[in-house]
LUMLO-307444 format. One record per residue (C-alpha): residue number from 1; residue in three letters; x, y, z. Coordinates in Angstrom, 1 decimal. Layout:
REM LUMLO-307444
{NUM; "ala"; {X; Y; Z}}
...
END
This chain:
REM LUMLO-307444
{1; "met"; {-96.4; -75.8; 76.0}}
{2; "thr"; {-98.5; -79.0; 75.2}}
{3; "gly"; {-97.3; -82.5; 76.1}}
{4; "thr"; {-96.6; -85.4; 74.1}}
{5; "leu"; {-98.4; -89.3; 73.4}}
{6; "val"; {-96.7; -91.9; 72.8}}
{7; "leu"; {-98.1; -94.8; 71.6}}
{8; "ala"; {-95.9; -97.8; 72.3}}
{9; "gly"; {-95.9; -101.5; 70.9}}
{10; "thr"; {-95.6; -104.1; 73.3}}
{11; "pro"; {-94.0; -107.7; 72.5}}
{12; "ile"; {-96.2; -109.9; 72.0}}
{13; "gly"; {-94.8; -113.4; 73.3}}
{14; "asp"; {-91.4; -113.3; 73.9}}
{15; "val"; {-90.1; -110.1; 76.0}}
{16; "lys"; {-86.9; -110.1; 74.4}}
{17; "asp"; {-88.4; -108.1; 71.2}}
{18; "ala"; {-88.8; -105.4; 73.5}}
{19; "pro"; {-87.6; -102.1; 71.2}}
{20; "pro"; {-84.9; -100.7; 73.0}}
{21; "arg"; {-87.1; -96.9; 72.9}}
{22; "leu"; {-89.7; -98.5; 75.2}}
{23; "val"; {-87.5; -98.8; 78.2}}
{24; "glu"; {-86.5; -95.4; 77.7}}
{25; "glu"; {-90.5; -94.3; 77.6}}
{26; "leu"; {-91.4; -96.3; 80.9}}
{27; "ala"; {-88.7; -94.8; 82.9}}
{28; "gly"; {-88.8; -91.6; 81.2}}
{29; "ala"; {-92.6; -91.1; 80.8}}
{30; "asp"; {-94.7; -88.8; 83.8}}
{31; "val"; {-97.5; -90.7; 82.9}}
{32; "val"; {-97.8; -94.5; 81.5}}
{33; "ala"; {-101.0; -95.7; 80.8}}
{34; "ala"; {-101.6; -99.1; 80.8}}
{35; "glu"; {-104.0; -101.7; 80.1}}
{36; "asp"; {-103.1; -104.2; 82.3}}
{37; "thr"; {-101.1; -102.6; 85.3}}
{38; "arg"; {-100.2; -105.9; 86.7}}
{39; "arg"; {-99.5; -107.0; 83.5}}
{40; "leu"; {-96.7; -103.3; 83.0}}
{41; "lys"; {-95.3; -104.6; 86.1}}
{42; "arg"; {-94.3; -108.1; 85.0}}
{43; "leu"; {-92.9; -106.4; 82.2}}
{44; "thr"; {-90.7; -103.3; 83.9}}
{45; "gln"; {-89.3; -106.5; 86.4}}
{46; "ala"; {-88.2; -108.7; 82.9}}
{47; "leu"; {-86.9; -105.6; 81.2}}
{48; "gly"; {-84.4; -104.0; 84.4}}
{49; "val"; {-86.5; -100.6; 84.2}}
{50; "gln"; {-88.7; -99.1; 86.9}}
{51; "ser"; {-91.5; -96.2; 85.8}}
{52; "ala"; {-90.5; -93.0; 87.5}}
{53; "gly"; {-94.1; -91.4; 86.8}}
{54; "arg"; {-97.3; -92.0; 87.5}}
{55; "val"; {-99.3; -95.4; 86.5}}
{56; "val"; {-102.6; -95.5; 85.3}}
{57; "ser"; {-105.4; -98.6; 84.4}}
{58; "tyr"; {-106.9; -97.5; 80.8}}
{59; "phe"; {-108.2; -100.7; 79.0}}
{60; "glu"; {-112.2; -101.2; 77.5}}
{61; "gly"; {-114.2; -100.7; 80.7}}
{62; "asn"; {-112.6; -97.3; 81.7}}
{63; "glu"; {-111.3; -96.0; 78.4}}
{64; "ser"; {-113.7; -93.4; 77.6}}
{65; "ala"; {-113.9; -91.9; 81.2}}
{66; "arg"; {-110.2; -91.7; 81.3}}
{67; "thr"; {-109.4; -90.3; 78.2}}
{68; "pro"; {-110.4; -87.0; 79.2}}
{69; "glu"; {-108.5; -86.9; 82.4}}
{70; "leu"; {-104.9; -88.0; 79.8}}
{71; "val"; {-105.9; -85.5; 77.6}}
{72; "glu"; {-105.9; -83.0; 80.3}}
{73; "ala"; {-102.1; -83.9; 81.7}}
{74; "leu"; {-101.0; -83.8; 77.9}}
{75; "leu"; {-102.6; -80.2; 77.6}}
{76; "ala"; {-100.7; -79.4; 81.1}}
{77; "gly"; {-97.5; -80.5; 79.2}}
{78; "ser"; {-96.9; -84.6; 80.2}}
{79; "arg"; {-95.5; -87.1; 78.7}}
{80; "val"; {-97.9; -89.7; 78.6}}
{81; "leu"; {-96.9; -93.2; 77.7}}
{82; "leu"; {-100.0; -95.4; 76.2}}
{83; "val"; {-99.2; -99.2; 76.6}}
{84; "thr"; {-101.4; -102.5; 75.3}}
{85; "asp"; {-101.4; -106.2; 76.5}}
{86; "ala"; {-99.3; -107.0; 73.6}}
{87; "gly"; {-98.6; -105.4; 70.3}}
{88; "met"; {-99.6; -102.1; 69.4}}
{89; "pro"; {-102.2; -99.7; 71.3}}
{90; "ser"; {-105.5; -98.6; 69.2}}
{91; "val"; {-105.0; -101.8; 67.0}}
{92; "ser"; {-107.8; -104.1; 68.3}}
{93; "asp"; {-106.7; -102.6; 71.7}}
{94; "pro"; {-107.3; -99.4; 73.9}}
{95; "gly"; {-105.8; -96.3; 72.3}}
{96; "tyr"; {-107.9; -95.2; 69.8}}
{97; "arg"; {-110.4; -92.2; 71.4}}
{98; "leu"; {-107.3; -91.3; 73.2}}
{99; "val"; {-105.3; -90.8; 69.9}}
{100; "ala"; {-108.8; -88.7; 68.2}}
{101; "ala"; {-109.4; -86.7; 71.2}}
{102; "ala"; {-105.3; -86.2; 71.6}}
{103; "val"; {-105.7; -85.2; 67.5}}
{104; "glu"; {-108.5; -82.9; 68.7}}
{105; "lys"; {-106.4; -80.9; 71.0}}
{106; "asp"; {-103.3; -80.6; 68.8}}
{107; "ile"; {-101.4; -82.1; 71.2}}
{108; "lys"; {-98.1; -83.9; 69.2}}
{109; "val"; {-99.0; -87.9; 69.2}}
{110; "thr"; {-96.4; -90.5; 68.5}}
{111; "ala"; {-95.0; -93.9; 68.7}}
{112; "val"; {-92.8; -96.3; 69.6}}
{113; "pro"; {-93.0; -99.0; 66.9}}
{114; "gly"; {-93.1; -103.0; 68.4}}
{115; "pro"; {-94.3; -105.9; 67.5}}
{116; "ser"; {-97.7; -106.7; 65.3}}
{117; "ala"; {-99.1; -110.6; 65.6}}
{118; "val"; {-101.2; -108.6; 62.3}}
{119; "leu"; {-97.9; -108.4; 60.1}}
{120; "thr"; {-95.8; -111.2; 62.1}}
{121; "ala"; {-98.7; -114.2; 61.4}}
{122; "leu"; {-99.0; -112.3; 58.1}}
{123; "ala"; {-95.7; -113.2; 56.9}}
{124; "leu"; {-95.2; -116.3; 58.4}}
{125; "ser"; {-98.6; -117.7; 56.9}}
{126; "gly"; {-97.0; -118.2; 53.6}}
{127; "leu"; {-99.9; -116.7; 52.1}}
{128; "pro"; {-99.6; -113.6; 49.7}}
{129; "val"; {-98.7; -110.5; 51.7}}
{130; "asp"; {-98.7; -107.7; 48.9}}
{131; "arg"; {-102.5; -106.6; 49.7}}
{132; "phe"; {-104.1; -107.2; 52.5}}
{133; "cys"; {-106.8; -106.5; 55.1}}
{134; "phe"; {-107.4; -106.5; 59.1}}
{135; "glu"; {-110.8; -107.6; 59.8}}
{136; "gly"; {-110.1; -107.7; 64.2}}
{137; "phe"; {-112.7; -109.6; 65.4}}
{138; "leu"; {-115.8; -111.1; 64.4}}
{139; "pro"; {-118.8; -110.4; 66.1}}
{140; "arg"; {-120.1; -113.4; 69.0}}
{141; "lys"; {-123.5; -114.1; 67.6}}
{142; "ala"; {-123.3; -117.2; 64.6}}
{143; "gly"; {-125.9; -114.7; 62.3}}
{144; "glu"; {-124.1; -111.3; 62.8}}
{145; "arg"; {-120.5; -113.5; 62.1}}
{146; "leu"; {-122.1; -114.5; 58.9}}
{147; "ser"; {-123.3; -111.4; 57.5}}
{148; "arg"; {-119.5; -110.0; 58.4}}
{149; "leu"; {-117.7; -112.7; 56.7}}
{150; "lys"; {-120.4; -112.9; 53.4}}
{151; "glu"; {-119.5; -108.8; 52.9}}
{152; "val"; {-115.9; -109.5; 52.0}}
{153; "ala"; {-116.6; -113.1; 50.6}}
{154; "gly"; {-115.6; -111.2; 46.8}}
{155; "glu"; {-112.4; -109.5; 48.9}}
{156; "arg"; {-109.2; -110.4; 46.9}}
{157; "arg"; {-107.2; -109.4; 49.1}}
{158; "thr"; {-105.4; -111.4; 52.1}}
{159; "leu"; {-107.7; -111.0; 55.1}}
{160; "val"; {-106.2; -111.1; 59.0}}
{161; "tyr"; {-108.1; -112.3; 61.7}}
{162; "phe"; {-108.0; -111.7; 66.1}}
{163; "glu"; {-109.9; -115.3; 67.1}}
{164; "ala"; {-110.1; -116.2; 70.6}}
{165; "pro"; {-109.1; -119.5; 71.1}}
{166; "his"; {-113.0; -121.3; 72.2}}
{167; "arg"; {-114.7; -119.6; 69.4}}
{168; "leu"; {-112.1; -120.8; 67.1}}
{169; "asp"; {-113.9; -123.6; 65.4}}
{170; "asp"; {-117.1; -121.9; 65.4}}
{171; "thr"; {-115.1; -119.1; 62.9}}
{172; "leu"; {-113.2; -121.7; 61.1}}
{173; "ala"; {-116.7; -123.9; 60.2}}
{174; "ala"; {-118.3; -120.2; 59.4}}
{175; "met"; {-115.3; -118.9; 56.8}}
{176; "ala"; {-115.6; -122.8; 55.0}}
{177; "glu"; {-119.2; -122.3; 54.9}}
{178; "val"; {-118.9; -118.4; 53.3}}
{179; "phe"; {-115.6; -118.8; 51.8}}
{180; "gly"; {-115.2; -122.3; 50.9}}
{181; "gly"; {-114.2; -125.6; 52.6}}
{182; "glu"; {-111.1; -125.5; 50.0}}
{183; "arg"; {-109.7; -121.9; 50.4}}
{184; "arg"; {-106.0; -121.6; 51.9}}
{185; "ala"; {-105.4; -120.2; 55.2}}
{186; "ala"; {-102.9; -120.1; 58.0}}
{187; "val"; {-103.7; -120.2; 62.3}}
{188; "cys"; {-100.8; -118.9; 64.0}}
{189; "arg"; {-101.3; -119.4; 67.5}}
{190; "glu"; {-99.4; -118.1; 71.1}}
{191; "leu"; {-96.5; -116.2; 68.0}}
{192; "thr"; {-93.3; -115.6; 69.5}}
{193; "lys"; {-94.1; -118.1; 72.7}}
{194; "thr"; {-92.5; -121.3; 73.5}}
{195; "tyr"; {-95.3; -122.8; 72.0}}
{196; "glu"; {-95.7; -121.0; 69.1}}
{197; "glu"; {-97.4; -123.0; 66.2}}
{198; "val"; {-98.9; -121.9; 62.4}}
{199; "lys"; {-100.9; -124.7; 61.3}}
{200; "arg"; {-101.8; -124.2; 57.2}}
{201; "gly"; {-104.1; -125.7; 55.2}}
{202; "gly"; {-107.8; -125.7; 53.5}}
{203; "leu"; {-110.0; -124.0; 55.7}}
{204; "gly"; {-112.4; -126.9; 56.4}}
{205; "glu"; {-109.6; -128.8; 57.1}}
{206; "leu"; {-108.4; -126.5; 59.9}}
{207; "ala"; {-112.2; -125.7; 61.1}}
{208; "ala"; {-111.5; -130.0; 61.7}}
{209; "trp"; {-108.6; -129.6; 63.1}}
{210; "ala"; {-109.7; -126.7; 65.7}}
{211; "ala"; {-112.9; -128.7; 67.0}}
{212; "glu"; {-110.0; -130.3; 69.1}}
{213; "gly"; {-109.9; -127.9; 70.4}}
{214; "val"; {-107.2; -125.0; 70.7}}
{215; "arg"; {-105.2; -122.8; 73.0}}
{216; "gly"; {-103.4; -119.7; 73.5}}
{217; "glu"; {-103.5; -116.4; 71.1}}
{218; "ile"; {-104.8; -116.9; 68.3}}
{219; "thr"; {-104.3; -115.1; 64.5}}
{220; "val"; {-106.0; -116.2; 61.4}}
{221; "val"; {-104.9; -115.4; 57.8}}
{222; "val"; {-107.1; -116.0; 55.0}}
{223; "glu"; {-106.7; -116.4; 51.3}}
{224; "gly"; {-108.8; -113.5; 49.1}}
{225; "ala"; {-111.2; -114.5; 47.2}}
{226; "pro"; {-110.0; -116.4; 43.6}}
{227; "glu"; {-110.8; -114.5; 40.0}}
{228; "lys"; {-113.4; -116.7; 38.5}}
{229; "gly"; {-115.0; -115.4; 35.7}}
{230; "pro"; {-119.2; -116.6; 34.8}}
{231; "glu"; {-118.4; -119.8; 33.5}}
{232; "glu"; {-116.0; -121.0; 36.2}}
{233; "leu"; {-119.8; -121.0; 39.3}}
{234; "asp"; {-122.0; -124.1; 38.8}}
{235; "ala"; {-125.6; -123.5; 39.9}}
{236; "gln"; {-124.8; -125.4; 42.6}}
{237; "glu"; {-122.0; -123.1; 43.5}}
{238; "leu"; {-124.3; -120.3; 43.0}}
{239; "val"; {-126.8; -121.8; 45.2}}
{240; "arg"; {-125.0; -122.5; 48.1}}
{241; "arg"; {-124.0; -118.6; 47.7}}
{242; "val"; {-127.5; -117.4; 47.6}}
{243; "arg"; {-128.2; -119.8; 50.6}}
{244; "val"; {-125.0; -118.5; 52.9}}
{245; "arg"; {-126.8; -114.9; 52.0}}
{246; "glu"; {-129.4; -116.1; 53.5}}
{247; "asp"; {-129.1; -117.5; 56.2}}
{248; "ala"; {-127.5; -114.5; 57.6}}
{249; "gly"; {-130.5; -112.9; 57.4}}
{250; "glu"; {-131.1; -111.3; 53.7}}
{251; "arg"; {-134.0; -112.1; 51.5}}
{252; "arg"; {-133.8; -113.9; 48.3}}
{253; "lys"; {-134.3; -111.5; 45.8}}
{254; "glu"; {-131.1; -109.3; 48.0}}
{255; "ala"; {-129.2; -112.3; 48.0}}
{256; "ile"; {-129.8; -113.3; 44.4}}
{257; "ala"; {-129.1; -109.9; 42.6}}
{258; "ala"; {-125.6; -110.2; 45.7}}
{259; "val"; {-124.7; -113.4; 44.0}}
{260; "ala"; {-125.0; -112.4; 40.2}}
{261; "ala"; {-123.2; -109.2; 41.1}}
{262; "glu"; {-120.6; -110.9; 42.5}}
{263; "ala"; {-120.4; -113.7; 39.9}}
{264; "gly"; {-120.7; -111.5; 36.8}}
{265; "leu"; {-123.7; -113.0; 35.8}}
{266; "pro"; {-127.7; -111.9; 35.0}}
{267; "lys"; {-129.6; -112.0; 38.3}}
{268; "arg"; {-132.0; -114.1; 35.7}}
{269; "glu"; {-128.8; -116.7; 35.1}}
{270; "val"; {-128.7; -117.1; 39.4}}
{271; "phe"; {-133.0; -116.6; 39.8}}
{272; "asp"; {-133.0; -119.8; 37.7}}
{273; "ala"; {-130.7; -121.9; 39.4}}
{274; "val"; {-132.2; -121.4; 42.8}}
{275; "val"; {-135.8; -122.3; 41.4}}
{276; "ala"; {-134.2; -125.4; 39.4}}
{277; "ala"; {-132.6; -126.4; 42.7}}
{278; "lys"; {-136.2; -125.9; 44.7}}
{279; "asn"; {-137.6; -128.0; 42.2}}
{280; "ala"; {-135.1; -130.9; 42.0}}
{281; "gly"; {-135.1; -130.7; 46.4}}
{282; "ala"; {-131.9; -130.3; 47.2}}
END
């Protein structure tokens, strides 16, 4: 009989949030695959449990190479426990490749549900939670980041992102440029930890705040695009949206067509607004 792959959620901050089943799985697994074996050791010490099974590293750098080894152990009947540094495996963390490989071999995959920075930030944000989408980390390069943001500029659902603290100010500024500075958002920092902070406000306001420097693990929640009829988008706003797309690498013709479709307007109307702004030197 084949073994079982167990994806286990680990605390995102406060170790007391660890689910009781995590302790059982750590003690009983034949193999524990950890994103960082040193952090795993600190976790097991804090939980007062000792892993009886073999402990191996499983992180971005060796994920492709180690997956076949773990699948082989599963096929041999082992119970393999996968944990990351914080939260659920495979959610912007190692795990997807192993899950996909296990599913392909008809190996049982189960989970120990645990803390999630995505859901915790969403719940604390004060923004609509009935519909949302998780966008993970944005690209590091400015142009690619703008391109990715413009793809969801009209998204009505609440958006959730992860971000590194040293890139937060640039990311919020880019969001303010694409989504508008008044779009509501929440920056959730150090969730469940001693210095937990949730900063709420418009994207422009939050970008200015972040420019002073922010530390810690960051999750950003952004309000979805509001419903707007054609009459609500004036010429200045249409031109701004076209320019955002052009700055992200789109040709003007394509940018005009996309903005027109997004706003529910004839392409000619957007074109005329762009030409008028150019003639006015704006």
